N, C-alpha and C positions, 0 to 999 in steps of 0.2 A: 275401780268401781264405776259402774255406769252412772251417767249424769242424773238421770231421773231417780235412780236408787238413792244416790247421795242427797238429792233434793228432798226425797221423802224422809230420810233420816233427819235432815235439817228441819223440815216441817214439824216432825214429831217433837224435836227438841224445843222449837219455838213455842208450840202449843203447850208443852209441858211447863215451860217457864212462865207463860202467860197465866196458866192456871194456878201455879204455885206462888207467884209473885204478883199480888194485886198492885198494879202500877200502870203507867201509861203504855199502851200497846206500842206506840212508836218508839218510846225509849227502850223498851225491852227488845224490839226487833233491831233497832240501831246498835244496841250493845251486842246482840248476838252476832250481827254481821261484822262488827268491829273485831270480835274475837275470832272470826273465821274469814280473814281477808283473802285466803287462797281460793275461795269459792268462785267458780266461773259465773259470769253474768247469767247465762242460761240456767244454771242451777239455782241461783238466787231468784230468778223470775218464776220458775216452776214451783219452788218451795213457797214463795210469796203468794202465788195464786192459790195453792192448796190451803195455806193458812187463812187468807182473806175469805176464800169461798167457804171454808169450814166455819169460820166465825160468823159470816153473814147468814148462813143457813143452820147455825147450831141448834136453835130451838126445834126446828123441823127434823134435823138429823137425830137429835136426842130422842124424839118421839119414835122415830123409825127404829133406832137401835133398841130402845126399850121394848117395843112391840116384838122385835125379832128375838130378843133374849128371854121373853116370857116371864120367868121368875127372878129376873135381876133388875134392880133399880140402877140406873146409870150412875148415880152418886156412890153406890157401893162397889163399883168395879175398880180395879187397880187403875191408877191415874194413867199409866202408860197404855194399858189395854183400851181404856176409854178414848184416849186421844188417837190411837191407831184406828179404832173403829169409826171415830168421827171423820177423820180426813179421808179414810178409804171409802166410807159411805158417800161423802161428797164426791170423790173421784168416780165412783160407780154410777152415781145418779146424774151428775152435772157435767162431767168431762167426757165428751162423746168420742174422742179420738183414741182412747185407750181401751183395749179389750178387757172385759171383766176378769178373765183368767189372770191377766198380768197384774191388775190391781190387787186381786185377792192373794196371789202368790207373793207379791212384794210385801203386803201387810202381814202375812203369816211369817215371812222371813224376819221382818222387824220385830214381831212379837217374840219369836224364838231368840233373837239377838238381845233384846233389851228388857224382856219381861220374865215372867215365871215359866217354869218347865212346861205346863199344860196350856199356856196362853196361845200358842200357835194353833192348837186344835180348837180352842174357844173362838178365836178370831176367824178361823176358817169357817166354822159352822155358822156363825152369825152373819158374816158377809155373804156366804153362799145363799142363805135364806133371804137376805135383803136383795141379792141379785135376782133371785127367782120370784120374789113377791112384789118388790117395789120398782124394779127397773122398768117394767112395762108402763107404769104410770108416768115416768119421766122421759121416755123415749120420744124423739122428735117424730111428728106425723110424717107419713109418706108424702112425696111431692104433690100428688093430686088428691090428698085426703084432708078433710077439714080437721082442725085440732080437736082432741077429745075434751069434754068439759067435766 
């Protein structure tokens, strides 16, 4: 399995644990990594950056996901789907070196692997919409172009 694919699986598992177990973020993350000592440092770093970025921007991400899903409240989504959408939205909007198609494909594959039968289609549709409607707002300005306000 590719390192970033594995890191995304770990990020999903950590986000799930954080949501299901109200406790210290650091304790939960430390416990997770203690249970997965085989994880390469590069995998840990990418997973950690996805988790921290997602948590840092969670309120904004939840609004974006809710807007993209129209008739779904984020709290009513399956926990796994919600967390896949959260970290994939973070990746789409804030991680500039990963092509959107890669992010969406990886998220769909995680949904198919860990969630319900139709979750892959749901995740694909939501992330595709976010990519087309929100990505422009978060793109870095061109070198000689002033930032948009």
